C-alpha positions in Angstrom: 11.4 105.5 7.6 12.1 105.0 11.2 8.9 106.6 12.5 6.9 103.6 11.1 8.9 101.2 13.3 9.2 103.2 16.5 6.3 102.7 18.8 7.3 105.0 21.7 8.3 108.6 21.9 10.3 110.3 24.6 7.1 112.0 25.7 5.3 108.6 25.9 8.0 107.4 28.3 7.9 110.5 30.3 4.1 110.5 30.7 3.9 106.7 31.5 2.3 106.1 34.9 2.6 102.9 36.8 0.1 101.6 39.3 1.4 101.2 42.8 0.9 98.2 44.9 1.7 97.2 48.5 5.1 95.7 47.6 5.8 97.7 44.4 9.0 99.2 43.2 10.3 102.5 44.5 8.6 105.2 42.4 11.7 107.4 42.8 14.0 104.7 41.4 11.7 104.0 38.5 11.4 107.8 37.7 15.2 108.2 37.8 15.7 105.2 35.5 13.0 106.5 33.1 14.8 109.8 33.0 17.9 108.0 31.8 15.9 106.1 29.3 14.3 109.3 27.9 17.7 110.9 27.5 19.1 107.9 25.6 16.0 107.6 23.5 16.2 111.3 22.5 19.9 110.9 21.7 19.3 107.9 19.6 16.4 109.6 17.8 18.6 112.6 17.1 21.4 110.4 15.8 19.1 108.5 13.5 17.7 111.8 12.1 21.2 113.0 11.4 22.2 109.7 9.8 19.1 109.7 7.6 19.9 113.3 6.4 23.5 112.3 5.7 22.3 109.2 3.9 20.0 111.3 1.7 22.7 113.9 1.0 25.2 111.1 0.0 22.6 109.5 -2.3 22.0 112.8 -4.0 25.7 113.3 -4.3 26.1 109.8 -5.8 23.3 110.6 -8.3 25.0 113.8 -9.4 28.4 112.0 -9.9 26.8 109.2 -11.9 25.1 111.8 -14.1 28.4 113.5 -15.0 30.0 112.4 -18.2 32.8 110.0 -17.7 36.4 111.1 -18.2 37.7 110.9 -21.7 39.7 107.9 -22.6 43.5 108.2 -22.2 43.7 109.9 -18.8 45.4 106.9 -17.1 48.9 107.3 -15.8 50.2 105.0 -18.5 48.7 107.1 -21.3 50.0 110.3 -19.8 53.5 108.8 -19.5 53.3 107.6 -23.1 52.3 111.1 -24.3 55.1 112.7 -22.3 57.6 110.2 -23.8 56.4 111.0 -27.4 56.6 114.7 -26.6 60.2 114.4 -25.4 61.1 112.5 -28.5 59.5 115.2 -30.7 61.1 118.1 -28.8 64.5 116.7 -28.2 64.6 114.3 -31.1 67.3 111.6 -31.2 69.5 113.6 -28.8 67.9 111.8 -25.9 69.1 108.4 -27.2 72.7 109.4 -28.1 
């Protein structure tokens, strides 16, 4: 699953501290940017979780469908029309063709 591949969590990003230096970056700008990153990261993680659940549900549904017995032969449109024609001939006889 995804958790084996993902190295960071939103909490890791939130708690990351950077050393400051004389000519370092603005800590306020870095914090704001990390807040955006955290929100996106959480949204992506939620989306992945939902897609994994949907994938699992669809796999189960596909398994159920594949376990059902197949439809009996003769349920194609051609076969149905052929049966209907034979039924009309039987019910109405040669009157249809006069």
